[in-house]
Structures are given as structure tokens and as C-alpha cells.
C-alpha positions as CSV (number, residue, x, y, z in Angstrom):
1,M,62.8,-26.5,31.1
2,A,60.1,-25.9,33.5
3,K,59.2,-22.3,34.4
4,P,61.4,-21.1,37.3
5,A,59.9,-21.7,40.7
6,P,58.9,-18.4,42.3
7,T,60.9,-17.2,45.3
8,K,59.2,-16.8,48.6
9,N,56.6,-13.9,48.4
10,F,57.9,-13.3,44.8
11,E,61.1,-11.7,46.2
12,N,63.6,-10.4,43.8
13,R,66.2,-13.1,43.1
14,I,69.2,-10.7,43.7
15,L,67.9,-9.7,47.1
16,A,66.9,-13.2,47.9
17,A,70.6,-14.3,47.2
18,L,72.0,-12.0,49.9
19,P,73.1,-13.3,53.3
20,P,70.3,-12.7,55.9
21,E,72.3,-9.9,57.7
22,E,72.9,-8.0,54.5
23,Y,69.2,-8.4,53.5
24,A,68.1,-7.1,56.9
25,R,70.3,-4.0,56.6
26,L,68.9,-3.1,53.2
27,K,65.3,-3.9,54.1
28,D,65.1,-0.8,56.3
29,F,65.3,1.3,53.1
30,F,62.8,-0.8,51.0
31,Q,60.0,1.0,49.3
32,I,57.5,-1.4,47.6
33,L,56.2,0.4,44.6
34,P,53.5,-0.6,42.0
35,L,54.9,0.1,38.5
36,R,52.3,0.5,35.8
37,R,52.8,-0.6,32.2
38,K,54.6,2.0,30.1
39,T,56.1,3.7,33.1
40,V,59.5,5.1,31.9
41,L,62.4,4.4,34.3
42,N,65.1,5.9,32.1
43,E,65.1,8.2,29.0
44,P,68.1,8.2,26.6
45,G,70.5,11.0,27.3
46,R,68.8,12.2,30.4
47,P,70.4,12.2,33.8
48,L,70.1,8.7,35.4
49,M,67.5,8.1,38.1
50,D,68.4,8.3,41.7
51,T,66.5,5.1,42.4
52,V,67.4,1.5,41.8
53,Y,64.6,-1.0,41.1
54,F,64.7,-4.6,42.1
55,S,61.6,-6.1,40.4
56,R,59.3,-8.6,42.1
57,T,56.5,-9.0,39.5
58,A,57.0,-6.1,37.2
59,V,58.9,-6.7,33.9
60,A,61.0,-4.0,32.2
61,S,62.3,-3.6,28.7
62,M,65.6,-2.1,27.7
63,V,65.0,-0.6,24.2
64,T,67.2,1.1,21.6
65,T,65.5,3.7,19.4
66,M,66.8,4.7,16.0
67,E,66.7,8.2,14.3
68,D,63.7,7.1,12.2
69,G,61.8,6.1,15.3
70,S,62.1,2.3,14.9
71,T,62.8,0.4,18.1
72,L,64.3,-2.9,19.2
73,E,64.4,-4.5,22.6
74,I,67.9,-5.5,23.7
75,A,67.1,-7.0,27.0
76,T,64.3,-8.0,29.4
77,V,64.6,-7.4,33.1
78,G,62.3,-9.1,35.7
79,N,62.6,-10.5,39.1
80,E,66.0,-12.0,38.3
81,G,67.5,-8.6,37.9
82,V,67.8,-4.9,38.6
83,V,67.1,-1.6,36.7
84,G,69.7,1.0,37.5
85,L,73.1,-0.6,37.1
86,P,74.7,2.5,35.4
87,V,74.3,4.5,38.6
88,L,76.7,2.1,40.2
89,L,79.2,2.4,37.3
90,G,79.9,6.1,37.7
91,T,78.1,7.2,34.5
92,E,75.7,10.1,34.2
93,T,73.5,9.0,31.3
94,M,72.9,6.0,29.0
95,R,71.6,5.6,25.5
96,T,69.0,3.0,26.3
97,E,65.3,3.6,27.2
98,V,64.0,1.5,30.0
99,F,60.2,1.2,30.6
100,I,57.8,-1.2,32.2
101,Q,56.4,-3.7,29.7
102,I,54.3,-5.7,32.3
103,G,53.0,-3.9,35.3
104,G,53.7,-5.2,38.8
105,E,55.7,-4.5,42.0
106,A,59.3,-3.6,42.6
107,V,61.5,-2.9,45.5
108,A,62.9,0.7,45.2
109,L,66.1,1.6,46.9
110,P,67.9,4.9,46.9
111,A,70.9,4.8,44.6
112,S,73.0,6.2,47.4
113,V,72.1,3.3,49.7
114,V,73.0,0.8,47.0
115,R,76.3,2.5,46.3
116,E,77.2,2.5,50.0
117,A,76.3,-1.2,50.3
118,V,78.4,-2.1,47.3
119,R,81.3,0.0,48.5
120,D,81.3,-1.1,52.1
121,R,80.1,-4.7,52.0
122,K,80.9,-7.3,49.5
123,P,77.8,-9.6,49.2
124,L,75.7,-7.2,47.1
125,E,78.7,-6.2,45.0
126,R,79.4,-9.9,44.1
127,V,75.8,-10.7,43.2
128,L,75.5,-7.5,41.1
129,Q,78.7,-8.3,39.2
130,R,77.4,-11.7,38.4
131,Y,74.0,-10.3,37.3
132,T,75.8,-7.8,35.1
133,Q,77.6,-10.6,33.3
134,A,74.3,-12.4,32.8
135,L,72.7,-9.3,31.4
136,L,75.5,-8.7,29.0
137,A,75.1,-12.3,27.8
138,Q,71.4,-11.7,27.2
139,I,72.1,-8.6,25.2
140,A,74.8,-10.4,23.1
141,Q,72.6,-13.4,22.5
142,S,69.6,-11.3,21.6
143,A,71.7,-9.3,19.1
144,A,72.7,-12.5,17.3
145,C,69.2,-13.9,17.5
146,N,67.6,-10.9,15.9
147,Q,70.0,-11.1,13.0
148,L,70.2,-14.8,12.4
149,H,66.9,-16.5,13.4
150,P,63.4,-16.6,11.8
151,I,60.7,-14.5,13.4
152,D,58.6,-17.3,14.7
153,R,61.5,-18.7,16.7
154,R,62.4,-15.2,17.9
155,C,58.8,-14.7,19.0
156,A,58.8,-18.0,20.9
157,R,62.1,-16.9,22.6
158,W,60.6,-13.6,23.7
159,L,57.4,-15.2,25.0
160,L,59.4,-17.7,27.1
161,L,61.6,-15.0,28.6
162,S,58.5,-13.0,29.6
163,H,56.7,-16.1,30.9
164,D,59.6,-16.8,33.2
165,R,59.2,-13.4,34.8
166,V,55.4,-13.3,35.4
167,P,53.5,-15.1,38.2
168,G,51.1,-17.0,36.0
169,D,50.7,-18.3,32.4
170,E,49.1,-15.1,30.9
171,I,51.2,-12.3,29.5
172,P,49.6,-8.9,28.9
173,L,50.7,-8.3,25.3
174,T,49.5,-6.7,22.1
175,Q,50.9,-7.7,18.7
176,E,51.8,-4.0,18.1
177,F,54.0,-4.0,21.2
178,L,55.6,-7.3,20.3
179,A,56.4,-6.0,16.9
180,Q,58.2,-3.0,18.4
181,M,60.2,-5.2,20.7
182,L,61.3,-7.5,17.9
183,G,61.9,-4.7,15.4
184,V,59.5,-6.0,12.8
185,R,56.2,-5.0,11.2
186,R,53.0,-5.9,13.0
187,A,51.9,-8.1,10.1
188,T,55.1,-10.1,10.5
189,V,54.4,-10.7,14.2
190,T,50.8,-11.7,13.3
191,T,52.1,-14.4,11.0
192,A,54.6,-15.6,13.6
193,A,52.0,-15.7,16.4
194,S,49.6,-17.6,14.1
195,I,52.1,-20.3,13.6
196,L,52.6,-20.7,17.3
197,Q,48.8,-20.6,18.0
198,R,48.0,-23.2,15.2
199,A,50.6,-25.5,16.8
200,G,48.7,-25.2,20.1
201,F,51.5,-23.6,22.0
202,I,49.8,-20.3,22.8
203,R,46.3,-18.8,22.7
204,S,45.9,-15.2,21.8
205,R,43.2,-13.0,23.3
206,R,42.6,-9.3,23.0
207,G,45.7,-7.8,24.6
208,R,46.7,-11.1,26.2
209,V,48.7,-14.2,25.3
210,L,48.1,-17.4,27.3
211,I,51.0,-20.0,27.3
212,V,49.2,-23.3,26.8
213,D,52.0,-25.7,26.0
214,R,55.3,-24.5,27.4
215,E,57.3,-27.6,26.4
216,G,56.1,-27.2,22.8
217,L,56.9,-23.4,22.9
218,E,60.4,-24.2,24.0
219,G,60.8,-26.7,21.1
220,A,59.6,-23.9,18.7
221,S,62.1,-21.5,20.1
222,C,65.7,-21.2,18.9
223,E,68.6,-22.1,21.2
224,C,68.8,-18.5,22.4
225,Y,66.2,-19.0,25.1
226,R,68.1,-21.9,26.6
227,V,71.4,-20.1,26.4
228,I,70.1,-17.0,28.1
229,R,68.2,-19.0,30.8
230,A,71.2,-21.2,31.5
231,E,73.5,-18.2,32.0
232,Y,71.2,-16.6,34.5
233,E,70.8,-19.8,36.4
234,R,74.6,-20.3,36.5
235,L,75.4,-16.8,37.6
236,V,72.4,-15.6,39.7
237,R,71.3,-18.2,42.2
């Protein structure tokens, strides 16, 4: 699969899927924000934010943290999605931490505006419902992948999902961060990344990973990348 073609002006795909009149109504409330790496958008158990973020070029991680401090990423959210779905579901808190893994821009909308748009007009509700299904599919597939597939294939899957969500071929990434996202030791990620680099699929620099051979990286990944990608393309167009 080729990398998804960017939307016009790197617009968020959910917003780009709206009818022109609905987009125009919401645009009056747009606030374009730069989101720096490690910015926390939600803390577990804390009251949910009053802002919904539709990413353009920023990429967020949804992470579960255990009592011993170990972490595991359960989903990645980029320009195909939205951060803030729970505020539309009537809940006050959620157990998942959400933070920015790759800095960039996002469209911020007040949660009250999004709630009103969902309640009074159907286009946004429909596309958010379909996105929710795609996100649940990603979470379920990632859970199975983390349990059943070898680390080098999981690593390839993670790199491909991130590559789909950034403008270029370079991903700001340290091996320590990747180890946290995959729930393994840093030495394990070093071994997996070395396998992919020796094959000529990626090139690691200090704090950066360059995707050199995307087709080869897809071949090195498990089927989970293709399953997740196909579900998003089916549901969020």
C-alpha cells in the first residue's frame, strides 16, 4: 500500500469528509493550535478536557499505564481521527492517558460546539460514529498483535502507522519511546530496529527514523497494519 495521499492543506480527514455547509458552520469556531511533543491531552482519572482536537499534522498516543509504571500504547491518532470522543459519550473521566507523540498542528473545537453539532445536525455524528468503530478496531487488533506477533513485526506495524500520519518520510522517534509504546525493554527494540535497518527498510539517526523502503517495511510487518489501515479506509473516507 502506498502512503495515504495528504488532504488539501493537510486538513483533518474527519473534517474534510463533512458536507461544505457543515464544515463552514464549524469553521467559525476553529482554533489552529501547535501541539508540542509530550503535551498531555488527557490524564487517567482526571476530568475530561473541554476541547476536542482534530489533528492535522500532530500524532497522539493513547496509552495504558500499569501500577508498576509500565506502559503500552493501545492506539495512535493522527489526521484520520479525533482526540476527545469520551466528551461526546457522556462520561466524565477515562482510564487512558493521551499525549502528543509527534508534534504538529491540530484544529481545536470547544466540546460544547461539537456536542451541539452532533445533537442538531447528522453529518458530524455519522462520521464520528464510523471513526469510533475504526478506532475500536485498531485497539482490538493492536491488543492481539501485542500478544501474538514477534517484536520486529510489531515494530514495523507501529512505524507504518506513524508514517501514514506524518507529512514526510522521517519520524521523530527514540528507541526508548518506541520501547514504551510497544511495552518491551529498550534492548528488545534495539534488536528489532537493527533487523529492519539491516534489511534496508529504515535508517535510524539520533532521535529520528527515516523510512527508506516502505514496500519492504510493509512486507516485514504482520497483517495487523493492513487490517487497521483497510478498516479506516472503509469507514472514514
